[in-house]
Structures are given as C-alpha cells and as structure tokens.
C-alpha positions in Angstrom: 60.4 -75.8 22.6 58.6 -73.3 20.5 56.8 -70.3 22.1 53.4 -69.6 20.7 52.3 -66.1 21.1 48.7 -65.1 20.4 47.8 -61.5 20.3 44.2 -60.3 20.5 43.4 -56.8 19.3 40.3 -55.0 20.4 38.0 -53.7 17.7 39.2 -50.1 17.6 37.3 -47.6 15.6 39.6 -45.5 13.3 39.1 -41.8 13.8 40.0 -39.4 11.0 38.6 -36.3 12.5 39.9 -33.0 13.7 41.1 -32.3 17.2 37.9 -30.3 17.9 35.8 -33.3 17.0 37.9 -35.6 19.2 37.5 -33.1 22.0 33.7 -33.1 21.6 33.7 -36.9 21.7 35.8 -36.9 24.8 33.6 -34.4 26.5 30.5 -36.6 25.7 32.2 -39.6 27.1 33.2 -37.8 30.3 29.5 -36.8 30.7 28.5 -40.4 30.3 31.3 -41.6 32.6 29.8 -39.4 35.4 26.5 -41.3 35.4 26.3 -42.9 38.9 24.1 -45.7 37.5 26.8 -47.1 35.2 28.2 -50.6 35.9 31.9 -50.9 36.7 32.5 -52.6 33.3 30.8 -49.9 31.4 32.7 -47.2 33.3 35.9 -49.0 32.5 35.1 -49.2 28.8 34.2 -45.5 28.7 37.4 -44.6 30.6 39.5 -46.7 28.1 37.8 -45.0 25.2 38.6 -41.6 26.7 42.3 -42.5 27.0 42.3 -43.9 23.4 40.8 -40.7 22.0 43.0 -38.3 24.0 46.0 -40.2 22.7 44.9 -39.3 19.2 45.0 -35.6 19.9 47.8 -33.7 18.2 50.2 -31.6 20.3 
C-alpha cells in the first residue's frame, strides 16, 4: 500500500526587512491583538503572525 502525503502551505509573505522593521511590525500586531473586540479566529491569526515574525529576527 502506498502512502499519499499531501502538504498544504500557508501563504506566507516573505520579509526582507531589517530587525527594526520587523520589531515595528510585531509591535503593531501586538497592539491589534489587544483589541477586546477581535474574534477568536482573528486573534489566533495575529498571534501566529507575531510568532512568525519573531522567528525571523536575528540573534
């Protein structure tokens, strides 16, 4: 029996910006995340984007 594996990738926006620009984007997303009127789905999307951007920061 053959295993069929399907992989779905999310549409990720490539970032070729400096750490300072990434930090500004993260700060903006954090501000948006704190909005009490956001739906759970929107909050999760913002949270995942924050994680994605912080992973791109250099050490």
